[in-house]
C-alpha positions as CSV (number, residue, x, y, z in Angstrom):
1,X,68.3,119.8,154.1
2,X,65.4,122.2,153.7
3,X,62.4,121.1,151.5
4,X,62.5,122.1,147.9
5,X,59.5,123.8,146.4
6,X,58.8,120.5,144.6
7,X,59.8,117.2,146.3
8,X,60.0,114.0,144.3
9,X,58.1,111.1,146.1
10,X,57.6,107.5,145.0
11,X,54.1,106.1,145.5
12,X,52.5,102.7,144.6
13,X,49.4,102.9,142.4
14,X,46.4,101.4,144.4
15,X,45.0,100.0,141.1
16,X,47.9,98.5,139.1
17,X,50.6,98.3,141.8
18,X,53.2,100.2,139.8
19,X,55.7,102.5,141.5
20,X,55.3,106.0,140.3
21,X,57.5,109.1,140.8
22,X,55.4,112.2,141.5
23,X,56.2,115.8,142.4
24,X,54.7,117.3,145.6
25,X,54.2,121.0,146.0
26,X,55.6,121.6,149.4
27,X,54.4,125.2,149.6
28,X,51.0,123.8,150.8
29,X,51.1,122.1,154.1
30,X,47.9,120.1,153.7
31,X,46.3,119.1,150.4
32,X,44.1,116.5,148.8
33,X,43.7,116.1,145.0
34,X,43.1,113.5,142.3
35,X,45.8,112.6,139.7
36,X,45.6,109.9,137.1
37,X,48.2,107.0,137.3
38,X,50.9,107.5,134.7
39,X,50.7,103.7,133.9
40,X,47.0,102.6,134.0
41,X,45.3,106.1,133.9
42,X,43.1,105.3,136.9
43,X,42.2,108.2,139.2
44,X,44.3,108.2,142.4
45,X,43.3,110.3,145.4
46,X,46.4,111.9,147.1
47,X,46.4,113.2,150.7
48,X,49.6,115.2,151.4
49,X,50.7,116.6,154.8
50,X,53.9,118.5,155.3
51,X,55.4,118.5,158.8
52,X,57.2,121.9,158.9
53,X,59.1,121.0,162.1
54,X,60.7,117.8,160.7
55,X,60.3,118.7,157.0
56,X,58.8,115.3,156.4
57,X,56.4,114.8,153.5
58,X,53.6,112.3,154.2
59,X,51.7,111.1,151.2
60,X,48.7,108.7,151.4
61,X,47.1,107.4,148.2
62,X,43.9,105.4,147.7
63,X,41.3,104.6,145.0
64,X,38.8,107.2,144.2
65,X,35.8,105.2,145.4
66,X,37.3,104.4,148.9
């Protein structure tokens, strides 16, 4: 199935450990941005890579000060 413009991905907050559902913009193959946790409001750094060949969305998250 081809990637949708927005893909839903579950991540674990590196601060509070809660599982959070986020939307990833798949039109950008590599991106890094900061988004606050929906539960504890701490700033999470997201690194996203889209593999166009396999259509796999790789999301890494870490604390802002790491």
